[in-house]
Each structure stands twice: as structure tokens, then as C-alpha cells.
All heavy atoms as a GROMACS GRO file, in nm:
protein
  586
    1MET      N    1   0.086  -0.119   0.000
    1MET     CA    2   0.002  -0.005   0.000
    1MET      C    3   0.092   0.124   0.000
    1MET      O    4   0.189   0.131   0.074
    1MET     CB    5  -0.091   0.002   0.123
    1MET     CG    6  -0.175   0.117   0.132
    1MET     SD    7  -0.271   0.138   0.282
    1MET     CE    8  -0.138   0.162   0.406
    2THR      N    9   0.055   0.222  -0.088
    2THR     CA   10   0.125   0.340  -0.097
    2THR      C   11   0.026   0.466  -0.077
    2THR      O   12  -0.087   0.444  -0.104
    2THR     CB   13   0.200   0.365  -0.226
    2THR    OG1   14   0.110   0.362  -0.330
    2THR    CG2   15   0.308   0.254  -0.245
    3GLU      N   16   0.080   0.574  -0.027
    3GLU     CA   17   0.002   0.691  -0.005
    3GLU      C   18   0.068   0.811  -0.061
    3GLU      O   19   0.194   0.829  -0.053
    3GLU     CB   20  -0.014   0.707   0.150
    3GLU     CG   21  -0.131   0.800   0.192
    3GLU     CD   22  -0.152   0.789   0.342
    3GLU    OE1   23  -0.195   0.682   0.392
    3GLU    OE2   24  -0.127   0.889   0.406
    4HIS      N   25  -0.016   0.893  -0.132
    4HIS     CA   26   0.036   1.007  -0.199
    4HIS      C   27  -0.064   1.128  -0.172
    4HIS      O   28  -0.176   1.111  -0.162
    4HIS     CB   29   0.041   0.991  -0.348
    4HIS     CG   30   0.115   0.863  -0.388
    4HIS    ND1   31   0.245   0.857  -0.411
    4HIS    CD2   32   0.067   0.738  -0.415
    4HIS    CE1   33   0.288   0.736  -0.443
    4HIS    NE2   34   0.170   0.662  -0.446
    5LYS      N   35  -0.004   1.251  -0.178
    5LYS     CA   36  -0.086   1.376  -0.167
    5LYS      C   37  -0.092   1.431  -0.312
    5LYS      O   38   0.008   1.443  -0.379
    5LYS     CB   39  -0.024   1.475  -0.079
    5LYS     CG   40  -0.022   1.438   0.066
    5LYS     CD   41  -0.154   1.477   0.129
    5LYS     CE   42  -0.138   1.461   0.284
    5LYS     NZ   43  -0.265   1.482   0.344
    6ILE      N   44  -0.221   1.468  -0.352
    6ILE     CA   45  -0.235   1.524  -0.486
    6ILE      C   46  -0.327   1.639  -0.483
    6ILE      O   47  -0.397   1.662  -0.382
    6ILE     CB   48  -0.291   1.420  -0.592
    6ILE    CG1   49  -0.440   1.375  -0.549
    6ILE    CG2   50  -0.202   1.298  -0.607
    6ILE    CD1   51  -0.510   1.306  -0.659
    7ARG      N   52  -0.336   1.718  -0.593
    7ARG     CA   53  -0.429   1.824  -0.600
    7ARG      C   54  -0.479   1.821  -0.740
    7ARG      O   55  -0.404   1.823  -0.840
    7ARG     CB   56  -0.368   1.959  -0.575
    7ARG     CG   57  -0.457   2.071  -0.618
    7ARG     CD   58  -0.485   2.188  -0.521
    7ARG     NE   59  -0.458   2.172  -0.380
    7ARG     CZ   60  -0.397   2.262  -0.309
    7ARG    NH1   61  -0.362   2.373  -0.370
    7ARG    NH2   62  -0.378   2.249  -0.181
    8LEU      N   63  -0.618   1.810  -0.753
    8LEU     CA   64  -0.681   1.806  -0.890
    8LEU      C   65  -0.749   1.942  -0.902
    8LEU      O   66  -0.844   1.973  -0.831
    8LEU     CB   67  -0.783   1.698  -0.895
    8LEU     CG   68  -0.727   1.559  -0.868
    8LEU    CD1   69  -0.840   1.458  -0.858
    8LEU    CD2   70  -0.631   1.521  -0.984
    9LYS      N   71  -0.706   2.028  -1.003
    9LYS     CA   72  -0.750   2.163  -1.003
    9LYS      C   73  -0.862   2.185  -1.110
    9LYS      O   74  -0.926   2.287  -1.093
    9LYS     CB   75  -0.630   2.253  -1.050
    9LYS     CG   76  -0.522   2.253  -0.937
    9LYS     CD   77  -0.406   2.335  -0.972
    9LYS     CE   78  -0.298   2.332  -0.871
    9LYS     NZ   79  -0.180   2.404  -0.909
   10ALA      N   80  -0.882   2.100  -1.201
   10ALA     CA   81  -0.976   2.122  -1.308
   10ALA      C   82  -1.056   1.993  -1.333
   10ALA      O   83  -1.014   1.889  -1.301
   10ALA     CB   84  -0.913   2.171  -1.436
   11VAL      N   85  -1.171   2.002  -1.399
   11VAL     CA   86  -1.246   1.892  -1.441
   11VAL      C   87  -1.167   1.794  -1.523
   11VAL      O   88  -1.178   1.670  -1.514
   11VAL     CB   89  -1.376   1.933  -1.506
   11VAL    CG1   90  -1.456   1.812  -1.562
   11VAL    CG2   91  -1.462   2.011  -1.418
   12GLU      N   92  -1.086   1.848  -1.612
   12GLU     CA   93  -1.002   1.768  -1.701
   12GLU      C   94  -0.903   1.681  -1.613
   12GLU      O   95  -0.870   1.566  -1.653
   12GLU     CB   96  -0.924   1.850  -1.801
   12GLU     CG   97  -1.015   1.916  -1.907
   12GLU     CD   98  -1.083   2.039  -1.852
   12GLU    OE1   99  -1.035   2.100  -1.761
   12GLU    OE2  100  -1.195   2.073  -1.911
   13ASP      N  101  -0.851   1.739  -1.507
   13ASP     CA  102  -0.757   1.668  -1.417
   13ASP      C  103  -0.833   1.547  -1.356
   13ASP      O  104  -0.776   1.439  -1.347
   13ASP     CB  105  -0.709   1.762  -1.309
   13ASP     CG  106  -0.623   1.868  -1.354
   13ASP    OD1  107  -0.582   1.867  -1.475
   13ASP    OD2  108  -0.594   1.965  -1.279
   14VAL      N  109  -0.962   1.573  -1.312
   14VAL     CA  110  -1.035   1.467  -1.250
   14VAL      C  111  -1.052   1.352  -1.352
   14VAL      O  112  -1.041   1.236  -1.320
   14VAL     CB  113  -1.171   1.518  -1.194
   14VAL    CG1  114  -1.258   1.404  -1.142
   14VAL    CG2  115  -1.146   1.616  -1.082
   15LYS      N  116  -1.100   1.389  -1.478
   15LYS     CA  117  -1.129   1.292  -1.577
   15LYS      C  118  -0.994   1.209  -1.603
   15LYS      O  119  -1.002   1.087  -1.615
   15LYS     CB  120  -1.165   1.361  -1.710
   15LYS     CG  121  -1.308   1.412  -1.707
   15LYS     CD  122  -1.334   1.478  -1.836
   15LYS     CE  123  -1.470   1.549  -1.832
   15LYS     NZ  124  -1.496   1.613  -1.962
   16GLU      N  125  -0.883   1.273  -1.614
   16GLU     CA  126  -0.752   1.202  -1.648
   16GLU      C  127  -0.720   1.109  -1.525
   16GLU      O  128  -0.688   0.990  -1.550
   16GLU     CB  129  -0.640   1.305  -1.665
   16GLU     CG  130  -0.507   1.232  -1.693
   16GLU     CD  131  -0.395   1.337  -1.718
   16GLU    OE1  132  -0.427   1.456  -1.727
   16GLU    OE2  133  -0.281   1.291  -1.725
   17PHE      N  134  -0.736   1.156  -1.409
   17PHE     CA  135  -0.711   1.074  -1.289
   17PHE      C  136  -0.803   0.951  -1.284
   17PHE      O  137  -0.756   0.840  -1.258
   17PHE     CB  138  -0.722   1.160  -1.159
   17PHE     CG  139  -0.694   1.086  -1.033
   17PHE    CD1  140  -0.558   1.072  -0.991
   17PHE    CD2  141  -0.793   1.028  -0.962
   17PHE    CE1  142  -0.531   0.995  -0.878
   17PHE    CE2  143  -0.764   0.957  -0.847
   17PHE     CZ  144  -0.632   0.944  -0.806
   18VAL      N  145  -0.931   0.972  -1.294
   18VAL     CA  146  -1.032   0.855  -1.287
   18VAL      C  147  -1.008   0.756  -1.403
   18VAL      O  148  -1.007   0.636  -1.373
   18VAL     CB  149  -1.174   0.912  -1.292
   18VAL    CG1  150  -1.275   0.801  -1.311
   18VAL    CG2  151  -1.200   0.990  -1.165
   19ASN      N  152  -0.974   0.804  -1.526
   19ASN     CA  153  -0.946   0.714  -1.634
   19ASN      C  154  -0.823   0.632  -1.603
   19ASN      O  155  -0.826   0.507  -1.625
   19ASN     CB  156  -0.928   0.792  -1.765
   19ASN     CG  157  -1.054   0.841  -1.822
   19ASN    OD1  158  -1.162   0.791  -1.797
   19ASN    ND2  159  -1.045   0.945  -1.900
   20ALA      N  160  -0.720   0.685  -1.546
   20ALA     CA  161  -0.597   0.610  -1.513
   20ALA      C  162  -0.634   0.518  -1.398
   20ALA      O  163  -0.588   0.402  -1.398
   20ALA     CB  164  -0.483   0.708  -1.470
   21ALA      N  165  -0.709   0.557  -1.299
   21ALA     CA  166  -0.744   0.473  -1.188
   21ALA      C  167  -0.826   0.359  -1.229
   21ALA      O  168  -0.811   0.240  -1.180
   21ALA     CB  169  -0.813   0.552  -1.077
   22SER      N  170  -0.913   0.378  -1.325
   22SER     CA  171  -1.006   0.269  -1.380
   22SER      C  172  -0.930   0.164  -1.450
   22SER      O  173  -0.979   0.055  -1.456
   22SER     CB  174  -1.109   0.334  -1.470
   22SER     OG  175  -1.193   0.420  -1.398
   23ARG      N  176  -0.817   0.191  -1.496
   23ARG     CA  177  -0.738   0.087  -1.568
   23ARG      C  178  -0.655  -0.001  -1.468
   23ARG      O  179  -0.593  -0.098  -1.519
   23ARG     CB  180  -0.637   0.155  -1.664
   23ARG     CG  181  -0.707   0.213  -1.790
   23ARG     CD  182  -0.610   0.260  -1.894
   23ARG     NE  183  -0.525   0.369  -1.852
   23ARG     CZ  184  -0.560   0.505  -1.873
   23ARG    NH1  185  -0.666   0.532  -1.926
   23ARG    NH2  186  -0.475   0.597  -1.839
   24CYS      N  187  -0.660   0.030  -1.340
   24CYS     CA  188  -0.593  -0.040  -1.245
   24CYS      C  189  -0.676  -0.158  -1.195
   24CYS      O  190  -0.795  -0.141  -1.177
   24CYS     CB  191  -0.543   0.043  -1.122
   24CYS     SG  192  -0.419   0.163  -1.177
   25ASP      N  193  -0.619  -0.276  -1.167
   25ASP     CA  194  -0.701  -0.392  -1.117
   25ASP      C  195  -0.694  -0.408  -0.967
   25ASP      O  196  -0.712  -0.513  -0.913
   25ASP     CB  197  -0.644  -0.518  -1.184
   25ASP     CG  198  -0.500  -0.553  -1.158
   25ASP    OD1  199  -0.435  -0.464  -1.094
   25ASP    OD2  200  -0.459  -0.664  -1.187
   26PHE      N  201  -0.666  -0.300  -0.897
   26PHE     CA  202  -0.671  -0.293  -0.748
   26PHE      C  203  -0.742  -0.170  -0.703
   26PHE      O  204  -0.777  -0.085  -0.780
   26PHE     CB  205  -0.518  -0.293  -0.697
   26PHE     CG  206  -0.435  -0.179  -0.754
   26PHE    CD1  207  -0.433  -0.054  -0.709
   26PHE    CD2  208  -0.354  -0.216  -0.873
   26PHE    CE1  209  -0.351   0.041  -0.765
   26PHE    CE2  210  -0.278  -0.114  -0.926
   26PHE     CZ  211  -0.277   0.012  -0.876
   27ASP      N  212  -0.767  -0.172  -0.571
   27ASP     CA  213  -0.849  -0.061  -0.509
   27ASP      C  214  -0.767   0.059  -0.495
   27ASP      O  215  -0.647   0.051  -0.457
   27ASP     CB  216  -0.910  -0.104  -0.373
   27ASP     CG  217  -1.021  -0.209  -0.390
   27ASP    OD1  218  -1.083  -0.214  -0.491
   27ASP    OD2  219  -1.043  -0.286  -0.293
   28ILE      N  220  -0.832   0.175  -0.510
   28ILE     CA  221  -0.767   0.306  -0.492
   28ILE      C  222  -0.871   0.389  -0.422
   28ILE      O  223  -0.981   0.409  -0.470
   28ILE     CB  224  -0.716   0.370  -0.622
   28ILE    CG1  225  -0.626   0.284  -0.703
   28ILE    CG2  226  -0.650   0.503  -0.595
   28ILE    CD1  227  -0.608   0.323  -0.848
   29ASP      N  228  -0.827   0.454  -0.309
   29ASP     CA  229  -0.915   0.542  -0.232
   29ASP      C  230  -0.859   0.679  -0.228
   29ASP      O  231  -0.744   0.691  -0.229
   29ASP     CB  232  -0.943   0.491  -0.087
   29ASP     CG  233  -1.013   0.354  -0.084
   29ASP    OD1  234  -1.106   0.335  -0.170
   29ASP    OD2  235  -0.987   0.278   0.001
   30ILE      N  236  -0.947   0.777  -0.221
   30ILE     CA  237  -0.916   0.919  -0.199
   30ILE      C  238  -0.973   0.967  -0.068
   30ILE      O  239  -1.090   0.942  -0.044
   30ILE     CB  240  -0.960   0.998  -0.313
   30ILE    CG1  241  -0.884   0.973  -0.442
   30ILE    CG2  242  -0.945   1.154  -0.278
   30ILE    CD1  243  -0.909   1.064  -0.555
   31PHE      N  244  -0.892   1.027   0.015
   31PHE     CA  245  -0.936   1.074   0.146
   31PHE      C  246  -0.918   1.232   0.157
   31PHE      O  247  -0.826   1.283   0.098
   31PHE     CB  248  -0.841   1.020   0.257
   31PHE     CG  249  -0.844   0.875   0.267
   31PHE    CD1  250  -0.761   0.795   0.182
   31PHE    CD2  251  -0.919   0.807   0.357
   31PHE    CE1  252  -0.762   0.658   0.190
   31PHE    CE2  253  -0.921   0.665   0.370
   31PHE     CZ  254  -0.837   0.596   0.284
   32HIS      N  255  -1.014   1.289   0.227
   32HIS     CA  256  -1.005   1.423   0.272
   32HIS      C  257  -1.076   1.437   0.410
   32HIS      O  258  -1.192   1.405   0.404
   32HIS     CB  259  -1.050   1.523   0.170
   32HIS     CG  260  -1.041   1.662   0.220
   32HIS    ND1  261  -0.913   1.726   0.238
   32HIS    CD2  262  -1.126   1.759   0.251
   32HIS    CE1  263  -0.930   1.846   0.285
   32HIS    NE2  264  -1.063   1.872   0.292
   33ASN      N  265  -1.006   1.468   0.511
   33ASN     CA  266  -1.072   1.465   0.644
   33ASN      C  267  -1.122   1.327   0.669
   33ASN      O  268  -1.050   1.230   0.661
   33ASN     CB  269  -1.169   1.576   0.658
   33ASN     CG  270  -1.113   1.715   0.663
   33ASN    OD1  271  -0.993   1.734   0.692
   33ASN    ND2  272  -1.188   1.816   0.627
   34ARG      N  273  -1.252   1.313   0.698
   34ARG     CA  274  -1.311   1.188   0.732
   34ARG      C  275  -1.382   1.129   0.607
   34ARG      O  276  -1.440   1.025   0.621
   34ARG     CB  277  -1.406   1.201   0.846
   34ARG     CG  278  -1.339   1.236   0.971
   34ARG     CD  279  -1.434   1.243   1.088
   34ARG     NE  280  -1.525   1.357   1.059
   34ARG     CZ  281  -1.646   1.373   1.112
   34ARG    NH1  282  -1.687   1.280   1.190
   34ARG    NH2  283  -1.720   1.475   1.076
   35ILE      N  284  -1.375   1.186   0.494
   35ILE     CA  285  -1.443   1.136   0.374
   35ILE      C  286  -1.353   1.046   0.292
   35ILE      O  287  -1.238   1.081   0.265
   35ILE     CB  288  -1.487   1.263   0.283
   35ILE    CG1  289  -1.581   1.350   0.360
   35ILE    CG2  290  -1.554   1.211   0.154
   35ILE    CD1  291  -1.610   1.482   0.293
   36ILE      N  292  -1.402   0.932   0.260
   36ILE     CA  293  -1.332   0.832   0.177
   36ILE      C  294  -1.413   0.804   0.052
   36ILE      O  295  -1.531   0.775   0.051
   36ILE     CB  296  -1.309   0.695   0.253
   36ILE    CG1  297  -1.233   0.727   0.386
   36ILE    CG2  298  -1.231   0.603   0.161
   36ILE    CD1  299  -1.233   0.609   0.475
   37ILE      N  300  -1.351   0.822  -0.066
   37ILE     CA  301  -1.416   0.807  -0.193
   37ILE      C  302  -1.333   0.706  -0.277
   37ILE      O  303  -1.215   0.708  -0.273
   37ILE     CB  304  -1.425   0.941  -0.272
   37ILE    CG1  305  -1.502   1.048  -0.197
   37ILE    CG2  306  -1.481   0.924  -0.413
   37ILE    CD1  307  -1.647   1.022  -0.182
   38ASP      N  308  -1.406   0.624  -0.357
   38ASP     CA  309  -1.343   0.534  -0.450
   38ASP      C  310  -1.279   0.623  -0.562
   38ASP      O  311  -1.357   0.701  -0.624
   38ASP     CB  312  -1.443   0.438  -0.505
   38ASP     CG  313  -1.394   0.338  -0.599
   38ASP    OD1  314  -1.272   0.345  -0.629
   38ASP    OD2  315  -1.470   0.250  -0.646
   39ALA      N  316  -1.159   0.602  -0.587
   39ALA     CA  317  -1.092   0.688  -0.687
   39ALA      C  318  -1.135   0.661  -0.833
   39ALA      O  319  -1.108   0.734  -0.920
   39ALA     CB  320  -0.935   0.671  -0.679
   40LYS      N  321  -1.217   0.557  -0.848
   40LYS     CA  322  -1.266   0.523  -0.985
   40LYS      C  323  -1.406   0.580  -1.002
   40LYS      O  324  -1.458   0.561  -1.116
   40LYS     CB  325  -1.272   0.367  -0.995
   40LYS     CG  326  -1.132   0.310  -0.984
   40LYS     CD  327  -1.132   0.161  -0.990
   40LYS     CE  328  -0.990   0.106  -0.972
   40LYS     NZ  329  -0.982  -0.040  -0.978
   41SER      N  330  -1.450   0.664  -0.911
   41SER     CA  331  -1.578   0.725  -0.914
   41SER      C  332  -1.563   0.881  -0.951
   41SER      O  333  -1.524   0.958  -0.869
   41SER     CB  334  -1.657   0.713  -0.788
   41SER     OG  335  -1.769   0.796  -0.790
   42ILE      N  336  -1.594   0.914  -1.075
   42ILE     CA  337  -1.581   1.055  -1.120
   42ILE      C  338  -1.675   1.140  -1.034
   42ILE      O  339  -1.641   1.252  -0.997
   42ILE     CB  340  -1.600   1.073  -1.269
   42ILE    CG1  341  -1.555   1.209  -1.310
   42ILE    CG2  342  -1.740   1.047  -1.312
   42ILE    CD1  343  -1.517   1.225  -1.458
   43LEU      N  344  -1.802   1.096  -1.010
   43LEU     CA  345  -1.894   1.175  -0.938
   43LEU      C  346  -1.852   1.194  -0.795
   43LEU      O  347  -1.867   1.302  -0.731
   43LEU     CB  348  -2.036   1.114  -0.946
   43LEU     CG  349  -2.102   1.127  -1.081
   43LEU    CD1  350  -2.239   1.054  -1.080
   43LEU    CD2  351  -2.116   1.266  -1.120
   44GLY      N  352  -1.790   1.087  -0.735
   44GLY     CA  353  -1.748   1.094  -0.598
   44GLY      C  354  -1.639   1.193  -0.578
   44GLY      O  355  -1.634   1.273  -0.496
   45ILE      N  356  -1.542   1.196  -0.679
   45ILE     CA  357  -1.430   1.288  -0.668
   45ILE      C  358  -1.486   1.431  -0.689
   45ILE      O  359  -1.433   1.527  -0.622
   45ILE     CB  360  -1.318   1.254  -0.767
   45ILE    CG1  361  -1.255   1.120  -0.724
   45ILE    CG2  362  -1.216   1.356  -0.772
   45ILE    CD1  363  -1.151   1.068  -0.822
   46MET      N  364  -1.579   1.450  -0.783
   46MET     CA  365  -1.625   1.588  -0.816
   46MET      C  366  -1.703   1.643  -0.691
   46MET      O  367  -1.712   1.760  -0.682
   46MET     CB  368  -1.716   1.588  -0.937
   46MET     CG  369  -1.644   1.554  -1.066
   46MET     SD  370  -1.522   1.673  -1.107
   46MET     CE  371  -1.618   1.814  -1.144
   47SER      N  372  -1.752   1.552  -0.604
   47SER     CA  373  -1.830   1.603  -0.489
   47SER      C  374  -1.736   1.645  -0.377
   47SER      O  375  -1.778   1.703  -0.280
   47SER     CB  376  -1.919   1.491  -0.440
   47SER     OG  377  -1.846   1.386  -0.378
   48MET      N  378  -1.603   1.618  -0.392
   48MET     CA  379  -1.505   1.663  -0.291
   48MET      C  380  -1.463   1.804  -0.303
   48MET      O  381  -1.486   1.863  -0.414
   48MET     CB  382  -1.385   1.568  -0.290
   48MET     CG  383  -1.415   1.430  -0.265
   48MET     SD  384  -1.271   1.316  -0.263
   48MET     CE  385  -1.229   1.333  -0.090
   49ASP      N  386  -1.407   1.859  -0.207
   49ASP     CA  387  -1.352   1.998  -0.210
   49ASP      C  388  -1.217   1.995  -0.284
   49ASP      O  389  -1.110   1.959  -0.229
   49ASP     CB  390  -1.330   2.053  -0.067
   49ASP     CG  391  -1.293   2.194  -0.068
   49ASP    OD1  392  -1.265   2.256  -0.177
   49ASP    OD2  393  -1.269   2.253   0.046
   50LEU      N  394  -1.216   2.027  -0.414
   50LEU     CA  395  -1.096   2.022  -0.503
   50LEU      C  396  -1.005   2.129  -0.472
   50LEU      O  397  -0.894   2.138  -0.536
   50LEU     CB  398  -1.142   2.009  -0.640
   50LEU     CG  399  -1.217   1.886  -0.681
   50LEU    CD1  400  -1.248   1.883  -0.832
   50LEU    CD2  401  -1.147   1.757  -0.636
   51THR      N  402  -1.034   2.225  -0.380
   51THR     CA  403  -0.939   2.334  -0.348
   51THR      C  404  -0.840   2.290  -0.248
   51THR      O  405  -0.742   2.355  -0.226
   51THR     CB  406  -1.014   2.460  -0.296
   51THR    OG1  407  -1.081   2.424  -0.173
   51THR    CG2  408  -1.111   2.506  -0.396
   52LYS      N  409  -0.859   2.168  -0.194
   52LYS     CA  410  -0.769   2.113  -0.093
   52LYS      C  411  -0.687   2.002  -0.144
   52LYS      O  412  -0.715   1.942  -0.247
   52LYS     CB  413  -0.846   2.058   0.025
   52LYS     CG  414  -0.947   2.155   0.089
   52LYS     CD  415  -0.879   2.264   0.160
   52LYS     CE  416  -0.982   2.356   0.231
   52LYS     NZ  417  -0.936   2.487   0.267
   53SER      N  418  -0.579   1.973  -0.077
   53SER     CA  419  -0.504   1.850  -0.123
   53SER      C  420  -0.568   1.725  -0.070
   53SER      O  421  -0.636   1.725   0.028
   53SER     CB  422  -0.361   1.856  -0.048
   53SER     OG  423  -0.283   1.958  -0.101
   54LEU      N  424  -0.569   1.631  -0.155
   54LEU     CA  425  -0.631   1.499  -0.134
   54LEU      C  426  -0.525   1.392  -0.107
   54LEU      O  427  -0.415   1.398  -0.170
   54LEU     CB  428  -0.719   1.459  -0.248
   54LEU     CG  429  -0.821   1.564  -0.294
   54LEU    CD1  430  -0.886   1.530  -0.422
   54LEU    CD2  431  -0.922   1.588  -0.187
   55THR      N  432  -0.555   1.295  -0.030
   55THR     CA  433  -0.466   1.183  -0.009
   55THR      C  434  -0.517   1.062  -0.083
   55THR      O  435  -0.639   1.023  -0.068
   55THR     CB  436  -0.461   1.147   0.145
   55THR    OG1  437  -0.419   1.255   0.217
   55THR    CG2  438  -0.361   1.029   0.170
   56VAL      N  439  -0.428   1.010  -0.165
   56VAL     CA  440  -0.454   0.885  -0.247
   56VAL      C  441  -0.394   0.766  -0.184
   56VAL      O  442  -0.275   0.764  -0.155
   56VAL     CB  443  -0.410   0.901  -0.390
   56VAL    CG1  444  -0.446   0.779  -0.472
   56VAL    CG2  445  -0.476   1.024  -0.458
   57LYS      N  446  -0.471   0.658  -0.161
   57LYS     CA  447  -0.414   0.534  -0.106
   57LYS      C  448  -0.434   0.423  -0.212
   57LYS      O  449  -0.545   0.394  -0.252
   57LYS     CB  450  -0.489   0.499   0.026
   57LYS     CG  451  -0.398   0.423   0.131
   57LYS     CD  452  -0.482   0.400   0.255
   57LYS     CE  453  -0.438   0.502   0.355
   57LYS     NZ  454  -0.482   0.466   0.490
   58CYS      N  455  -0.322   0.371  -0.255
   58CYS     CA  456  -0.321   0.264  -0.357
   58CYS      C  457  -0.293   0.129  -0.288
   58CYS      O  458  -0.196   0.116  -0.215
   58CYS     CB  459  -0.210   0.296  -0.462
   58CYS     SG  460  -0.235   0.447  -0.547
   59TYR      N  461  -0.369   0.029  -0.327
   59TYR     CA  462  -0.354  -0.099  -0.271
   59TYR      C  463  -0.292  -0.196  -0.372
   59TYR      O  464  -0.329  -0.318  -0.374
   59TYR     CB  465  -0.491  -0.153  -0.217
   59TYR     CG  466  -0.545  -0.072  -0.104
   59TYR    CD1  467  -0.634   0.032  -0.143
   59TYR    CD2  468  -0.506  -0.085   0.026
   59TYR    CE1  469  -0.688   0.112  -0.040
   59TYR    CE2  470  -0.562  -0.003   0.118
   59TYR     CZ  471  -0.645   0.091   0.090
   59TYR     OH  472  -0.699   0.178   0.187
   60GLY      N  473  -0.209  -0.143  -0.460
   60GLY     CA  474  -0.141  -0.219  -0.563
   60GLY      C  475  -0.042  -0.125  -0.636
   60GLY      O  476  -0.022  -0.008  -0.588
   61GLU      N  477   0.019  -0.179  -0.737
   61GLU     CA  478   0.118  -0.100  -0.805
   61GLU      C  479   0.091  -0.098  -0.956
   61GLU      O  480   0.061  -0.206  -1.013
   61GLU     CB  481   0.257  -0.156  -0.783
   61GLU     CG  482   0.373  -0.071  -0.822
   61GLU     CD  483   0.395   0.046  -0.733
   61GLU    OE1  484   0.357   0.044  -0.616
   61GLU    OE2  485   0.438   0.150  -0.784
   62ASN      N  486   0.101   0.015  -1.021
   62ASN     CA  487   0.083   0.023  -1.164
   62ASN      C  488   0.163   0.140  -1.217
   62ASN      O  489   0.149   0.254  -1.170
   62ASN     CB  490  -0.064   0.050  -1.206
   62ASN     CG  491  -0.088   0.063  -1.353
   62ASN    OD1  492  -0.041   0.156  -1.415
   62ASN    ND2  493  -0.165  -0.035  -1.406
   63ALA      N  494   0.257   0.116  -1.303
   63ALA     CA  495   0.353   0.221  -1.355
   63ALA      C  496   0.291   0.338  -1.424
   63ALA      O  497   0.318   0.456  -1.395
   63ALA     CB  498   0.460   0.162  -1.446
   64GLY      N  499   0.181   0.312  -1.500
   64GLY     CA  500   0.105   0.414  -1.575
   64GLY      C  501   0.037   0.505  -1.469
   64GLY      O  502   0.032   0.630  -1.485
   65PHE      N  503  -0.024   0.445  -1.375
   65PHE     CA  504  -0.096   0.524  -1.269
   65PHE      C  505  -0.003   0.607  -1.191
   65PHE      O  506  -0.027   0.718  -1.146
   65PHE     CB  507  -0.185   0.434  -1.181
   65PHE     CG  508  -0.271   0.506  -1.090
   65PHE    CD1  509  -0.378   0.589  -1.135
   65PHE    CD2  510  -0.251   0.496  -0.946
   65PHE    CE1  511  -0.449   0.658  -1.049
   65PHE    CE2  512  -0.335   0.558  -0.857
   65PHE     CZ  513  -0.437   0.641  -0.912
   66ASN      N  514   0.122   0.552  -1.158
   66ASN     CA  515   0.223   0.619  -1.080
   66ASN      C  516   0.262   0.749  -1.158
   66ASN      O  517   0.289   0.853  -1.088
   66ASN     CB  518   0.342   0.536  -1.053
   66ASN     CG  519   0.311   0.428  -0.947
   66ASN    OD1  520   0.214   0.440  -0.878
   66ASN    ND2  521   0.404   0.330  -0.948
   67GLU      N  522   0.264   0.752  -1.288
   67GLU     CA  523   0.297   0.866  -1.365
   67GLU      C  524   0.188   0.973  -1.346
   67GLU      O  525   0.219   1.098  -1.338
   67GLU     CB  526   0.316   0.836  -1.510
   67GLU     CG  527   0.443   0.748  -1.545
   67GLU     CD  528   0.448   0.706  -1.686
   67GLU    OE1  529   0.377   0.761  -1.775
   67GLU    OE2  530   0.528   0.616  -1.719
   68VAL      N  531   0.063   0.930  -1.350
   68VAL     CA  532  -0.050   1.022  -1.331
   68VAL      C  533  -0.041   1.086  -1.193
   68VAL      O  534  -0.061   1.204  -1.173
   68VAL     CB  535  -0.184   0.959  -1.356
   68VAL    CG1  536  -0.302   1.045  -1.323
   68VAL    CG2  537  -0.193   0.912  -1.505
   69ILE      N  538  -0.012   1.005  -1.088
   69ILE     CA  539  -0.002   1.053  -0.958
   69ILE      C  540   0.114   1.159  -0.943
   69ILE      O  541   0.099   1.267  -0.884
   69ILE     CB  542   0.022   0.937  -0.853
   69ILE    CG1  543  -0.110   0.866  -0.842
   69ILE    CG2  544   0.060   0.990  -0.722
   69ILE    CD1  545  -0.130   0.793  -0.718
   70ALA      N  546   0.220   1.124  -1.012
   70ALA     CA  547   0.342   1.218  -1.012
   70ALA      C  548   0.300   1.353  -1.075
   70ALA      O  549   0.349   1.458  -1.026
   70ALA     CB  550   0.459   1.160  -1.076
   71LYS      N  551   0.219   1.346  -1.172
   71LYS     CA  552   0.175   1.478  -1.242
   71LYS      C  553   0.101   1.567  -1.153
   71LYS      O  554   0.104   1.684  -1.158
   71LYS     CB  555   0.096   1.433  -1.360
   71LYS     CG  556   0.038   1.548  -1.440
   71LYS     CD  557  -0.042   1.512  -1.566
   71LYS     CE  558  -0.098   1.625  -1.637
   71LYS     NZ  559  -0.176   1.587  -1.752
   72PHE      N  560   0.017   1.506  -1.063
   72PHE     CA  561  -0.069   1.585  -0.977
   72PHE      C  562  -0.017   1.594  -0.827
   72PHE      O  563  -0.087   1.646  -0.739
   72PHE     CB  564  -0.211   1.526  -0.975
   72PHE     CG  565  -0.280   1.527  -1.112
   72PHE    CD1  566  -0.315   1.412  -1.175
   72PHE    CD2  567  -0.304   1.648  -1.178
   72PHE    CE1  568  -0.372   1.415  -1.300
   72PHE    CE2  569  -0.362   1.656  -1.304
   72PHE     CZ  570  -0.396   1.533  -1.356
   73ALA      N  571   0.100   1.547  -0.805
   73ALA     CA  572   0.152   1.543  -0.671
   73ALA      C  573   0.183   1.686  -0.616
   73ALA      O  574   0.209   1.769  -0.684
   73ALA     CB  575   0.281   1.461  -0.672
   74VAL      N  576   0.162   1.692  -0.490
   74VAL     CA  577   0.198   1.820  -0.418
   74VAL      C  578   0.295   1.788  -0.306
   74VAL      O  579   0.297   1.677  -0.253
   74VAL     CB  580   0.069   1.889  -0.350
   74VAL    CG1  581  -0.024   1.944  -0.464
   74VAL    CG2  582  -0.004   1.796  -0.255
   75GLY      N  583   0.375   1.886  -0.278
   75GLY     CA  584   0.471   1.878  -0.167
   75GLY      C  585   0.548   1.757  -0.163
   75GLY      O  586   0.589   1.691  -0.082
   0.00000   0.00000   0.00000
């Protein structure tokens, strides 16, 4: 399991992130405060406060998805 901090600033960012997450065969969750959302749910992510940094928890490994996470990584 790995954990990353990301920031999705636009709708296009969310679409790119969800498309990459959907290609993974393992679970990926996004956290903010006490809210946990499935990273493969575009509506779930759009309902979050995208002005804040989000924590992504991956329960597997995928090189393509790691590149997308690196693109949106903060700090």
C-alpha cells in the first residue's frame, strides 16, 4: 500500500485521474478529512473539495498510474 498527496485543479484533471485509476486492477481510495471516496468514481471525486490537497491510497502498483499521480503530486 502506498500513499500520495495530490491536487486536482480542473475537471479535465479529474477525468484524467479517474481514467488512469479505472485501468488499475486494485482498489484506490481518496481521502480528505473523514471522507473516503473510491478513486474510480468521477462523481465521488467531483463532490469533494478540490481546492484542498487529497490523499490517495493505492492497494497495488501500476507504472502508468504512478505517472499520473506524479503529475498531480503536491509537496
